[in-house]
C-alpha positions as CSV (number, residue, x, y, z in Angstrom):
1,M,5.6,-12.8,-52.6
2,V,3.1,-10.0,-52.1
3,P,0.7,-9.4,-55.0
4,L,0.6,-5.7,-55.7
5,S,-2.0,-5.0,-58.4
6,T,-2.8,-5.3,-62.0
7,G,-1.5,-2.1,-63.6
8,A,-3.2,0.3,-66.0
9,S,-1.6,-1.6,-68.9
10,G,-3.0,-4.9,-67.6
11,D,0.3,-6.1,-66.3
12,R,0.6,-8.2,-63.1
13,K,2.8,-6.6,-60.5
14,L,4.4,-8.4,-57.5
15,N,6.5,-7.3,-54.6
16,V,9.0,-10.2,-53.8
17,I,12.1,-11.0,-51.8
18,I,14.7,-13.0,-53.6
19,N,17.9,-13.9,-51.8
20,G,17.2,-11.2,-49.3
21,K,16.7,-8.4,-51.9
22,K,13.4,-6.7,-52.4
23,Y,12.2,-6.5,-56.0
24,E,9.1,-5.3,-57.9
25,L,8.3,-7.7,-60.7
26,E,6.0,-7.3,-63.7
27,A,4.5,-9.6,-66.3
28,P,1.7,-9.2,-68.9
29,A,-1.5,-10.4,-67.4
30,K,-3.6,-12.7,-69.6
31,R,-6.5,-12.4,-67.1
32,T,-6.9,-10.5,-63.8
33,R,-5.9,-13.0,-61.2
34,L,-4.5,-12.7,-57.7
35,S,-1.3,-14.6,-56.8
36,A,-1.5,-16.3,-53.5
37,L,1.0,-15.2,-50.8
38,G,3.7,-17.8,-50.3
39,D,7.2,-19.0,-51.0
40,Y,7.9,-19.8,-54.6
41,K,11.1,-20.9,-56.4
42,A,12.7,-18.1,-58.5
43,K,15.3,-18.7,-61.1
44,L,17.2,-15.8,-62.8
45,I,17.0,-16.5,-66.5
46,E,18.2,-13.2,-67.9
47,D,20.8,-10.8,-66.5
48,V,22.0,-8.2,-69.0
49,H,24.2,-5.3,-68.0
50,K,24.8,-3.1,-71.1
51,N,26.6,-0.4,-69.0
52,S,27.2,0.6,-65.4
53,Y,23.7,2.2,-65.0
54,E,21.3,0.0,-66.9
55,S,20.3,-3.6,-66.6
56,T,17.6,-6.1,-67.6
57,Q,16.7,-9.0,-65.3
58,T,14.1,-11.6,-65.8
59,Y,13.1,-14.2,-63.2
60,E,11.0,-17.3,-63.8
61,L,8.7,-18.1,-60.8
62,Q,7.5,-21.7,-60.2
63,F,4.1,-22.0,-58.6
64,S,2.8,-24.8,-56.4
65,D,1.2,-26.6,-59.3
66,G,4.6,-26.7,-61.2
67,K,3.6,-24.1,-63.7
68,T,6.1,-21.2,-64.3
69,R,5.8,-17.6,-65.4
70,K,8.4,-15.1,-66.4
71,F,8.6,-11.7,-64.6
72,I,10.8,-8.7,-65.5
73,V,12.4,-6.7,-62.7
74,V,11.0,-3.2,-62.8
75,G,12.2,-2.0,-59.4
76,Q,14.6,-2.8,-56.5
77,T,14.7,-1.5,-52.9
78,E,16.9,-2.0,-49.9
């Protein structure tokens, strides 16, 4: 996981690799914090495909202290 930034809207953005695929994830930031680089468990908790060209995916990441946070997929690259 590579922390990207806190966006203009205050969202926390991350670049991650899950199962060999590169994603950009986003979650509302309660406070400005930097996520440490590392390997974290990721669980797909929402995977909705309304049609052939749109989808919504949400992952739950588990941090080293056992706490979890939900992140929405906002981008995917090869």
